[in-house]
C-alpha positions in Angstrom: -144.3 -115.7 -56.8 -144.4 -119.4 -57.6 -144.0 -120.5 -61.3 -146.3 -123.3 -62.8 -145.2 -125.0 -65.8 -148.1 -125.9 -68.1 -147.1 -128.2 -71.5 -149.6 -129.0 -73.7 -148.4 -131.5 -76.3 -151.8 -132.5 -77.7 -155.3 -131.0 -78.8 -156.6 -132.9 -76.1 -154.3 -131.0 -73.3 -155.3 -127.9 -74.8 -159.1 -128.3 -74.3 -158.2 -129.8 -71.1 -156.0 -126.9 -69.5 -158.3 -123.9 -70.8 -159.9 -122.8 -68.0 -157.2 -123.6 -65.4 -154.9 -121.6 -67.6 -157.3 -118.4 -67.7 -158.0 -118.7 -64.0 -154.1 -118.9 -63.3 -153.8 -115.9 -65.5 -156.8 -114.2 -63.6 -155.5 -114.8 -60.3 -152.4 -113.3 -60.9 -150.3 -114.9 -58.0 -148.5 -117.4 -60.2 -145.7 -116.8 -62.8 -147.0 -118.9 -65.6 -144.9 -120.8 -68.1 -146.6 -122.3 -70.8 -144.7 -124.6 -72.9 -146.4 -125.4 -76.7 -145.0 -129.0 -77.0 -144.6 -129.3 -81.0 -144.6 -132.5 -83.1 -143.7 -130.7 -86.0 -145.3 -133.0 -88.3 -148.9 -132.0 -86.8 -148.4 -128.6 -85.7 -151.4 -126.9 -87.6 -154.1 -129.3 -86.4 -153.0 -128.9 -82.7 -151.7 -125.1 -82.9 -155.2 -124.1 -84.4 -157.3 -124.7 -81.5 -155.3 -122.1 -79.3 -156.6 -119.4 -81.4 -160.4 -120.5 -80.5 -159.6 -120.7 -76.9 -157.9 -117.5 -76.4 -154.5 -118.9 -75.3 -151.6 -116.2 -74.8 -148.1 -116.4 -76.9 -146.7 -119.1 -75.0 -143.3 -118.7 -73.2 -141.5 -121.4 -75.0 -142.4 -123.6 -78.3 -140.7 -127.0 -77.9 -140.5 -128.4 -81.3 -139.2 -131.9 -81.6 -139.2 -134.9 -84.1 -138.5 -138.0 -81.6 -138.6 -138.7 -77.8 -134.7 -138.0 -77.4 -135.0 -134.5 -78.8 -138.0 -133.7 -76.9 -136.2 -134.6 -73.6 -133.6 -132.4 -74.2 -135.5 -129.6 -74.7 -137.6 -130.2 -71.5 -134.3 -130.3 -69.8 -133.0 -127.2 -71.1 -136.4 -125.1 -70.6 -136.5 -126.3 -66.8 -132.7 -125.6 -66.1 -133.5 -121.9 -67.6 -136.9 -121.4 -66.1 -137.0 -123.4 -63.0 -140.6 -124.1 -62.3 -142.0 -125.0 -58.9 -144.7 -127.3 -60.3 -145.6 -128.6 -63.5 -148.9 -129.5 -64.8 -149.7 -132.3 -67.6 -152.9 -133.4 -68.8 -154.2 -136.7 -70.7 -152.3 -139.4 -71.9 -149.8 -139.6 -75.0 -146.3 -140.9 -75.6 -145.1 -137.1 -75.4 -147.2 -136.6 -72.0 -145.1 -140.1 -70.7 -141.7 -138.6 -71.7 -142.2 -135.1 -70.6 -143.1 -136.7 -67.3 -140.2 -138.8 -67.0 -138.1 -135.7 -67.5 -139.8 -133.3 -65.2 -139.6 -136.1 -62.2 -136.0 -137.3 -62.9 -134.9 -133.6 -62.3 -137.1 -133.2 -59.1 -139.8 -131.1 -60.4 -143.4 -131.9 -58.8 -146.0 -132.8 -61.1 -149.7 -132.7 -61.4 -151.4 -134.7 -63.8 -154.8 -134.3 -64.9 -157.4 -136.8 -65.8 -155.8 -139.5 -64.2 -157.2 -143.0 -63.1 -159.0 -143.8 -66.3 -158.9 -147.3 -67.2 -159.8 -150.3 -69.0 -157.6 -152.9 -67.2 -157.4 -154.7 -70.3 -154.0 -155.7 -71.9 -153.3 -153.1 -74.3 -150.6 -150.8 -75.2 -152.9 -147.6 -74.3 -153.6 -149.2 -70.8 -149.9 -149.7 -70.0 -149.5 -146.2 -71.0 -152.2 -144.7 -69.1 -151.2 -146.4 -65.8 -147.5 -145.5 -66.3 -148.4 -141.9 -67.0 -150.5 -141.8 -63.6 -147.7 -143.6 -61.7 -145.1 -141.2 -63.3 -146.7 -138.0 -61.4 -146.5 -137.0 -57.9 -149.9 -136.0 -57.8 -153.0 -137.3 -60.1 -156.4 -135.4 -60.5 -159.3 -137.3 -61.2 -162.1 -136.5 -63.6 -164.8 -138.7 -61.9 -165.1 -141.1 -58.5 -164.4 -144.2 -60.7 -161.0 -142.8 -61.5 -160.1 -142.1 -58.2 -161.1 -145.3 -56.7 -158.9 -146.7 -59.7 -156.1 -145.4 -58.3 -156.7 -146.1 -54.6 -157.1 -149.9 -55.6 -153.8 -149.9 -57.5 -152.1 -148.4 -54.3 -151.7 -145.0 -55.4 -151.4 -142.4 -51.8 -154.5 -140.9 -51.3 -152.9 -137.8 -50.0 -151.7 -137.3 -53.4 -155.0 -137.7 -54.9 -157.8 -135.5 -55.7 -161.2 -135.8 -57.4 -161.9 -132.7 -59.3 -164.0 -133.5 -62.3 -163.6 -133.2 -65.9 -162.2 -130.1 -67.5 -163.7 -131.2 -70.6 -166.8 -130.1 -69.0 -166.0 -127.0 -68.1 -164.3 -126.1 -71.6 -167.4 -127.2 -73.3 -170.2 -125.2 -71.1 -168.1 -122.1 -71.2 -167.8 -122.1 -74.9 -170.7 -123.2 -76.5 -172.3 -120.0 -76.3 -169.4 -118.6 -78.3 -169.5 -121.7 -80.8 -173.4 -120.5 -81.6 -172.3 -117.0 -82.2 -169.1 -117.3 -84.0 -168.7 -120.5 -85.7 -170.3 -120.5 -89.3 -169.4 -124.3 -89.9 -172.8 -125.5 -90.6 -173.3 -122.6 -93.2 -169.9 -123.4 -94.8 -170.8 -127.1 -94.6 -174.2 -126.4 -96.1 -175.8 -128.8 -93.6 -179.0 -128.3 -92.2 -179.2 -128.3 -88.4 -180.5 -131.9 -86.6 -180.2 -133.3 -90.3 -176.7 -134.8 -90.4 -174.3 -137.3 -88.0 -171.1 -136.3 -86.7 -168.7 -138.9 -86.5 -165.3 -139.5 -85.8 -162.7 -142.4 -85.2 -159.0 -142.3 -83.4 -157.9 -145.2 -86.0 -155.0 -144.5 -88.2 -156.3 -146.1 -91.1 -160.3 -145.2 -90.9 -161.1 -146.8 -93.9 -163.3 -149.9 -92.6 -164.8 -147.2 -90.0 -165.8 -144.9 -93.1 -166.9 -148.0 -95.3 -169.6 -149.0 -92.4 -170.6 -145.4 -92.0 -171.0 -144.9 -95.6 -173.4 -148.1 -96.1 -175.4 -146.5 -93.0 -175.5 -143.2 -94.6 -177.3 -144.8 -97.5 -179.6 -146.7 -95.6 -180.5 -143.7 -93.4 -180.3 -141.1 -96.4 -178.5 -138.8 -94.2 -175.1 -137.3 -94.5 -172.5 -138.1 -91.9 -169.7 -135.7 -91.4 -166.4 -136.9 -90.7 -163.3 -134.9 -89.6 -159.7 -136.1 -90.4 -156.5 -135.6 -89.3 -153.8 -135.1 -91.8 -152.5 -138.6 -91.6 -155.7 -140.1 -91.9 -156.6 -138.4 -94.9 -153.2 -139.4 -96.6 -153.9 -143.0 -95.6 -157.0 -142.6 -97.4 -155.6 -141.0 -100.3 -152.6 -143.4 -100.8 -155.3 -146.1 -100.7 -156.9 -144.5 -103.6 -160.3 -144.6 -101.7 -160.7 -141.1 -100.5 -162.6 -139.5 -103.3 -164.4 -142.6 -103.8 -165.9 -142.4 -100.3 -167.7 -138.9 -100.8 -168.8 -140.2 -104.3 -170.0 -143.3 -103.3 -171.7 -142.2 -99.8 -173.3 -139.4 -98.2 -170.0 -139.0 -96.2 -168.9 -135.4 -95.9 -164.8 -135.6 -95.2 -163.6 -132.6 -93.8 -160.2 -131.7 -92.0 -159.9 -131.3 -88.2 -161.6 -128.1 -86.9 -161.0 -125.6 -84.4 -162.8 -126.3 -81.2 -165.5 -123.9 -81.6 -166.3 -125.3 -85.0 -166.1 -128.8 -83.4 -168.6 -127.9 -80.5 -171.0 -126.6 -83.2 -170.9 -129.5 -85.0 -171.8 -131.8 -81.9 -174.3 -129.5 -80.5 -176.1 -129.2 -84.2 -176.0 -132.9 -85.0 -179.0 -135.5 -85.1 -176.5 -138.0 -83.3 -172.7 -138.7 -82.7 -171.0 -141.8 -83.4 -167.3 -142.4 -82.2 -164.8 -144.6 -80.8 -163.2 -141.6 -78.9 -164.0 -141.2 -75.0 -163.3 -137.8 -75.3 -165.6 -136.9 -77.9 -168.3 -138.9 -76.1 -168.2 -137.0 -73.1 -168.1 -133.7 -75.3 -171.2 -134.6 -76.6 -173.2 -136.2 -73.7 -172.3 -132.7 -71.7 -173.9 -130.7 -74.6 -177.5 -133.1 -74.4 -177.0 -134.7 -77.7 -177.1 -138.4 -78.3 -173.8 -140.6 -78.8 -173.2 -143.8 -80.0 -169.9 -145.6 -78.6 -168.4 -147.9 -81.3 -168.0 -151.8 -80.0 -164.4 -152.4 -78.9 -163.6 -149.1 -78.0 -162.6 -147.3 -74.6 -165.2 -146.1 -72.8 -162.9 -144.6 -70.3 -165.5 -142.4 -68.4 -167.8 -145.4 -68.2 -170.6 -143.1 -70.4 -172.3 -146.5 -71.3 -172.5 -148.2 -67.8 -173.9 -144.8 -66.8 -176.5 -145.0 -69.3 -175.2 -141.6 -70.8 -174.3 -143.3 -74.2 -175.4 -146.0 -76.2 -172.9 -148.8 -77.8 -173.0 -149.6 -81.5 -171.6 -152.3 -83.9 -170.3 -150.9 -86.9 -171.3 -154.0 -88.9 -174.9 -153.8 -87.7 -175.2 -149.9 -88.0 -177.0 -149.7 -91.2 -179.8 -152.5 -90.0 -180.7 -149.7 -86.9 -183.8 -147.5 -87.8 -182.5 -143.9 -88.0 -185.0 -143.1 -85.4 -183.3 -145.3 -82.8 -180.2 -143.3 -82.7 -181.1 -140.9 -79.7 -180.0 -139.1 -76.7 -180.3 -141.6 -74.0 -181.2 -140.7 -70.2 -179.0 -141.7 -67.3 -177.3 -139.6 -64.6 -176.8 -135.9 -65.0 -173.0 -135.8 -66.7 -172.4 -132.2 -65.7 -172.9 -133.3 -62.0 -171.0 -136.6 -62.4 -168.0 -134.9 -63.9 -167.6 -131.6 -61.7 -170.6 -129.4 -62.6 -168.7 -127.2 -64.6 -166.3 -126.2 -61.4 -163.2 -128.5 -61.7 -160.9 -125.6 -62.8 -161.6 -123.9 -59.6 -160.8 -127.5 -57.6 -157.3 -127.8 -59.7 -156.7 -124.3 -58.5 -157.2 -125.5 -55.0 -154.9 -128.8 -55.6 -152.2 -126.0 -57.2 -152.6 -124.0 -53.9 -152.4 -126.9 -51.7 -149.5 -129.1 -53.1 -147.0 -126.3 -54.5 -145.4 -125.8 -51.2 -145.6 -129.3 -49.9 -142.8 -132.2 -50.1 -143.7 -134.7 -52.4 -142.3 -137.9 -53.0 -143.0 -140.0 -56.4 -145.1 -143.0 -55.5 -143.5 -146.4 -56.0 -145.3 -148.3 -59.1 -145.0 -152.1 -58.6 -146.4 -152.9 -62.6 -149.3 -152.6 -64.6 -152.5 -154.0 -63.2 -155.0 -155.9 -65.4 -158.4 -157.7 -64.8 -158.1 -161.5 -64.9 -159.1 -162.8 -68.4 
């Protein structure tokens, strides 16, 4: 029986793999080797997602403190379990390191959500391109991602546009979130009478100050989930409690996935610099504003699905101007909720193929 290794080093990868993971188990034709890759400083914030997304106990937990330690753990696991194929999803330093080890050991790899690009000269963009070109196969979330990789020279025979698995996971869990999540009641929020906001910035103070001023102008609560690192930076800067006293900001810890969906689905509007959260929001038919200068990796603004917002001028906008955009149907654009089935097709098609790692000629950027 062929063995499939699934690595989940980030919260994002847990969400992306959920439907694929369940489908592989229900198929019964594969041995599933699920490796929970744990950066010890952030275990709880990632690990809690497994509970609401109904993952089974992982085959192995790879706990690491640095890239060199992670590499040795992956080598040890691969040498013992000998997977026929490995799946990775999204973009992170851990994903990059794992791919480098796997391809160096001759393990065939499939990377999900490939081809997301800004083509700006940033460290994040370099990492995205490096990760895509470190995998034998890339599965793209939309036609733009597919075309990006073709334009860069990635072989078409090792590409497949499957759609976004974020859509599949959101659609298959929203009814569960409505039934099981009690986060709205716990936070004493009124449905459609608060804004949900999230930033990926390590130090979110400036983001929160602008949101806070807007919350006073709009006379509305703004709920903001924070990672442990973000909360620590605010506490160390002596502003964490002041922000909640001074403004209508409700600062909470990162929530499990069902609570996260419930907070999106019951909000009046979402404000974020996260492409992932923006996509989840438009799939749930809520309005979202993407902050200026953020990486709109799914091109939601271009497609008319999301608005663009300047943090500095947020408070000058009337609250009524924050509404859902129309545009193309995001569910149809990003796979119709059946992306996980196309991923299974890709696994079936590639598992017995002799694959050669494409040669990367270095980063591609748009002209200034």
